[in-house]
C-alpha positions in Angstrom: 77.1 48.3 78.9 79.5 51.1 77.5 82.1 50.6 75.2 85.2 50.9 76.4 87.5 54.3 75.6 91.0 53.7 74.2 93.4 56.6 73.2 95.6 55.8 70.1 98.3 58.2 69.1 99.5 58.6 65.5 102.6 60.1 64.0 102.2 60.8 60.1 105.0 60.6 57.7 104.1 63.1 54.9 101.6 65.5 54.5 101.2 65.8 50.9 98.0 65.2 49.0 97.1 61.9 50.7 98.3 63.0 54.2 96.5 66.2 53.9 93.3 64.4 53.0 93.7 61.8 55.8 93.9 64.5 58.4 90.9 66.1 56.9 89.1 62.9 57.2 89.8 62.2 60.8 89.0 65.3 61.7 85.9 65.0 60.1 85.2 61.4 61.3 86.6 61.6 64.7 83.2 61.6 66.7 81.8 58.5 64.7 85.0 56.6 65.0 84.7 57.0 68.7 81.0 56.2 68.8 81.5 53.1 66.7 84.6 51.8 68.1 85.4 53.3 71.3 88.8 54.9 69.8 90.1 58.6 70.4 92.6 58.8 67.6 94.9 61.8 68.2 97.5 63.1 65.8 100.8 63.8 67.8 103.4 64.4 65.4 103.7 65.1 61.5 106.9 65.1 59.5 107.1 67.2 56.4 110.0 68.4 54.3 109.4 72.1 54.4 108.1 73.6 57.9 107.9 77.1 56.2 105.1 75.8 53.8 101.5 76.9 54.8 99.2 74.1 55.2 95.4 74.4 55.6 94.8 71.3 57.7 93.2 71.0 61.0 96.2 70.2 63.7 98.5 72.5 65.6 101.2 74.1 64.0 103.5 72.9 66.8 102.8 69.1 65.6 104.9 69.5 62.6 108.6 68.7 62.4 111.2 68.4 59.7 112.5 65.2 61.2 110.8 62.0 60.2 113.3 60.2 63.0 111.2 62.2 65.7 107.8 60.5 64.8 109.0 57.3 64.6 111.1 57.3 67.7 108.4 59.2 70.0 107.1 57.4 73.0 103.9 59.2 72.3 103.1 57.6 68.9 101.4 54.2 68.9 100.9 53.9 65.2 103.3 55.2 62.3 101.5 56.2 58.9 103.8 56.6 55.9 102.6 58.4 53.1 105.9 59.9 51.7 106.4 57.5 49.0 109.7 56.2 47.6 112.2 53.4 49.0 114.4 55.7 51.0 114.1 56.7 53.8 110.7 55.1 54.0 112.4 51.4 54.2 114.4 52.8 57.3 111.9 54.4 58.8 109.3 51.8 58.7 111.8 49.2 59.7 112.7 51.0 62.7 108.9 51.7 63.6 108.1 48.1 63.5 111.3 47.2 65.6 110.0 49.5 68.2 107.0 47.8 68.4 104.7 50.3 66.8 102.0 49.3 64.1 102.4 50.7 60.8 100.0 51.9 57.7 101.6 52.6 54.3 100.6 53.3 50.9 103.7 52.7 49.6 103.5 50.2 46.5 107.2 50.8 45.5 108.8 49.8 48.7 106.2 47.0 49.4 107.0 45.6 46.0 111.0 45.9 46.3 111.2 44.9 49.9 108.0 43.6 51.2 109.1 40.1 52.5 111.7 41.7 54.8 109.0 44.0 56.3 106.4 41.4 56.6 108.8 39.6 58.6 109.7 42.5 61.0 106.0 43.2 61.7 105.6 39.3 62.6 108.5 39.3 64.9 107.5 42.3 66.7 103.9 41.2 66.8 102.5 44.4 65.5 100.4 45.4 62.0 101.8 46.2 58.9 98.6 47.2 56.8 98.6 48.6 53.3 95.4 48.4 51.5 96.0 51.9 50.1 99.4 50.5 48.3 97.0 49.0 45.6 94.1 50.6 43.5 93.4 53.3 46.0 89.9 52.7 48.0 89.4 49.4 46.4 89.4 47.0 49.1 91.4 44.4 47.8 94.4 43.4 50.0 92.2 42.7 53.1 90.0 40.5 51.2 93.1 38.4 49.7 94.6 38.4 53.0 91.5 37.4 54.9 88.3 36.5 53.3 90.4 34.8 50.0 93.3 33.4 51.9 91.9 29.7 51.7 90.7 30.3 48.0 92.4 28.4 45.3 93.0 31.2 43.1 94.1 30.6 39.7 94.2 33.9 38.2 94.0 37.6 39.3 94.2 40.4 36.7 93.2 43.8 36.7 93.2 47.5 35.8 95.3 49.0 38.5 96.8 52.4 37.0 94.2 55.0 36.4 96.4 57.1 34.3 97.0 54.7 31.6 93.2 53.6 31.7 92.1 57.3 31.2 94.5 58.0 28.3 93.2 54.5 26.5 89.7 55.7 27.3 90.1 59.0 25.5 91.9 57.3 22.7 89.3 54.7 22.3 86.3 56.9 22.6 87.6 60.3 21.1 90.3 59.0 18.6 92.8 61.2 20.5 96.5 60.3 19.7 98.6 59.2 22.5 100.6 62.2 22.8 97.2 64.4 23.2 95.5 62.0 25.6 98.4 61.9 27.9 98.6 65.8 27.8 95.0 66.0 28.9 95.6 63.3 31.6 98.4 65.8 32.7 96.1 68.9 32.7 93.7 67.1 34.7 96.1 65.7 37.2 95.9 62.1 36.3 99.4 62.0 35.2 102.7 63.4 36.7 104.7 65.8 34.5 107.2 62.9 34.3 104.5 60.0 33.5 107.1 57.4 32.8 106.3 55.0 35.9 102.6 55.1 34.7 102.7 54.6 30.9 105.5 52.2 30.8 104.1 49.8 33.4 106.1 50.2 36.4 103.5 51.6 38.6 101.2 48.4 37.6 104.0 46.2 37.9 104.8 47.2 41.4 101.1 46.6 42.3 101.3 43.6 40.5 103.9 42.2 42.7 102.0 42.7 45.6 98.9 41.3 44.6 100.6 38.2 43.3 102.4 37.6 46.6 99.4 37.9 48.3 97.0 35.9 46.3 99.4 32.9 45.8 101.2 33.3 48.9 104.5 33.2 47.0 107.7 35.3 46.9 107.3 37.7 44.3 109.1 41.2 43.6 108.8 43.8 41.2 112.0 42.4 39.6 109.8 39.0 38.7 107.1 41.1 36.7 107.3 41.2 33.1 106.6 44.8 32.0 105.5 46.5 28.3 103.9 50.0 28.6 101.1 51.8 26.5 103.4 54.2 24.5 103.1 52.1 21.2 99.3 52.1 21.1 97.6 54.0 18.4 93.8 55.2 18.1 93.8 52.8 15.0 94.7 49.7 17.3 91.9 50.5 19.5 89.6 50.7 16.4 90.8 47.4 15.2 90.1 45.7 18.6 86.6 47.4 18.7 85.8 45.8 15.2 87.0 42.6 16.5 84.7 42.8 19.8 87.3 43.8 21.9 89.1 46.9 23.7 92.6 47.5 24.8 93.4 47.8 28.4 96.8 47.9 30.4 96.4 44.8 32.5 98.3 43.5 35.6 98.0 39.8 35.6 99.3 36.9 38.0 98.3 33.3 37.1 99.2 29.7 38.1 100.8 27.7 35.5 101.9 24.3 35.4 105.7 23.8 34.1 106.1 20.0 33.9 104.2 19.3 36.9 105.9 22.1 38.8 103.5 24.7 40.1 104.7 28.4 38.9 103.5 31.9 38.3 103.5 34.4 35.4 103.4 37.8 36.7 103.1 40.3 34.2 102.0 43.9 33.1 101.0 44.6 29.0 98.5 46.2 27.1 95.6 43.2 26.5 93.0 42.9 24.1 90.1 42.2 26.5 86.4 40.9 24.9 83.8 43.5 25.0 81.7 41.3 27.2 84.3 40.8 29.9 83.5 43.2 33.1 87.0 44.7 32.6 86.2 46.3 29.3 83.5 48.7 30.9 86.0 50.1 33.3 86.4 53.5 32.0 88.5 56.8 32.6 90.6 56.9 35.8 88.7 54.0 37.8 90.3 50.5 38.4 89.3 47.1 38.8 90.5 43.7 39.7 89.0 40.4 38.6 89.6 37.4 40.6 89.3 34.0 39.3 89.0 31.1 41.9 88.0 27.3 42.0 85.4 27.7 44.8 84.3 31.3 44.4 84.3 31.6 40.6 84.6 35.1 39.3 84.8 38.2 41.7 85.5 41.8 40.8 86.6 44.8 43.0 85.8 48.4 41.1 86.2 51.8 42.2 88.4 54.7 42.3 92.0 53.5 42.1 93.7 57.0 43.0 93.3 60.6 44.5 93.9 62.1 47.8 90.5 61.2 49.1 90.1 57.7 48.0 93.6 56.9 49.1 93.1 58.4 52.6 89.9 56.4 53.3 91.9 53.2 52.5 94.3 54.7 55.0 92.0 55.4 57.7 90.2 52.0 57.4 93.7 50.4 57.7 94.6 52.6 61.0 91.4 51.8 62.5 92.0 48.3 61.8 95.4 48.6 63.7 93.9 50.4 66.5 91.5 48.1 67.3 94.1 45.5 67.5 96.1 47.7 69.8 93.1 48.0 71.8 92.7 44.1 71.9 96.2 43.4 72.4 96.5 41.7 69.0 97.8 41.8 65.4 96.9 40.5 61.9 99.6 37.9 60.8 100.2 38.3 57.1 101.8 34.6 57.1 105.1 33.5 55.6 105.6 33.5 51.7 107.2 30.7 50.3 109.6 30.1 47.5 107.7 29.8 44.1 108.8 29.5 40.7 108.4 32.4 38.5 107.9 31.4 35.0 109.5 33.6 32.0 107.0 35.3 29.7 108.5 32.7 27.0 106.5 30.1 28.9 103.2 31.9 28.6 100.2 30.4 26.7 97.7 32.7 25.4 95.9 34.0 22.4 97.2 36.8 20.2 96.2 39.7 17.8 98.8 40.4 15.2 98.8 42.8 12.4 101.0 42.2 9.4 101.4 44.4 6.1 102.1 42.6 3.0 102.5 42.7 -1.0 98.9 42.8 -2.3 99.2 39.8 -4.7 98.0 36.2 -4.9 99.4 33.7 -2.3 100.6 36.0 0.2 97.9 35.1 2.7 98.8 31.4 2.3 102.5 31.9 2.9 102.1 33.9 6.0 99.5 31.4 7.3 101.9 28.8 6.4 104.7 30.3 8.8 102.5 30.6 11.7 101.5 26.9 11.3 105.2 26.0 11.1 105.4 27.5 14.5 102.5 26.0 16.2 100.4 29.1 16.0 97.0 28.4 14.7 94.5 31.1 13.4 91.0 31.8 15.0 89.9 34.5 13.0 91.4 36.8 10.0 90.8 40.1 8.1 92.1 41.6 5.3 92.4 45.4 4.2 93.6 46.4 0.8 95.7 49.6 0.8 97.2 51.1 -2.2 99.7 48.6 -3.1 99.8 46.6 -0.1 97.4 44.4 2.0 96.9 44.6 6.0 96.3 41.3 7.3 94.8 41.1 10.5 94.7 37.9 12.9 93.5 36.7 16.3 95.4 33.2 17.0 94.2 30.4 19.2 96.4 29.9 22.3 100.0 29.5 21.6 103.1 29.6 23.4 104.9 32.9 23.7 108.3 31.3 22.5 106.7 29.8 19.4 104.6 32.9 18.5 107.6 35.3 18.6 109.6 32.8 16.7 106.9 32.9 14.1 107.0 36.7 14.3 110.8 36.8 13.4 110.3 34.1 10.6 107.4 36.4 9.0 109.8 39.5 9.3 112.2 37.6 7.1 109.5 37.2 4.2 110.0 39.2 1.4 106.3 39.6 0.9 106.2 41.4 4.3 106.4 45.0 4.4 106.0 45.2 8.1 105.1 43.6 11.6 102.4 46.1 13.0 100.7 46.0 16.2 100.9 42.6 18.5 99.0 42.1 21.5 98.0 39.6 23.7 94.3 38.5 23.9 92.7 37.9 27.4 89.6 36.2 27.5 87.4 34.3 29.8 88.7 30.4 29.9 
């Protein structure tokens, strides 16, 4: 029995690194896709900013346009693929495509983190697909497992390294003792970091991905504005050395976890540098690789690992979504994302975790007792402590037991007022396997 053949026409918004890689991948895999799925996928329109720019892609020049509306509104286009990035005009173009009954595949994390719920609802109303595997962690399949395989799983925490730029920088600082600025410069030379790296190093890129992951993992409305964010710009090679000596490494983590606030379920969603035990699977994720670690009541622990960025890995994820959307067109169906409920987003002040704290103090008797007393007065108990003698002062390094963020920050403020305290050094949250 021969497989029914179906033609699906696609329109592409954007032909930069990802768009070019996608066109090449489609050309290379065209016959294999046809044989396995019965889908004949054709590119009918591609919008670009500059028509005069030469592009080494396997499609006719006549298919290019500098008017993205032509792509979205064309009667010849069945599926719209958006790899332009940014919120405007992508939001308007995707909304129009969905309203016209066209399925959409996007890699736009920024847009989905800010306006995902609105676009999901439009797709639902029109009975078409909105697929976005490439929006989080490049080629790593995490969106589809959260939407489908794990939709019935009571997930308790999901955390991951979702920004390859910062992971590359921290790896270089840790392994080679590079200062932050030098590691950033190398990341830029290798193409891992933009000329303006702010979105990566300040944690905003990871925060957008955290919002998308949290929404899918917990079925709640989470936008990028709900995510607490700290970046890596204050981390030093010395911090990484301290962490390693204490059996930990430092990673920029995106974390979403359930909390129970006086009987009311809430979510704490955050991005910040974290000390991770060297025994934890995330500790072994190096260079520009990404990994997402899922903790559930029934499945236990799962980890998804791979290349989190780059033209080819991202294009691979886009192509997977395109084939999925095309198969659904063939079956006259669509993949519902479901409804998102309102859920309380708890402030970081309500977080309960362990902490790493570095304090420089006068080197004289009784100092440690005074510092420990202040911590104790604010309900912060010490799990381990190290002391280093400097010329006229001492450095105290603590890892605490679990404490409320609000109590810990109050303790920091109180320590800062002590005359014996010269300075408060690095403060990090410590992640473990609870």
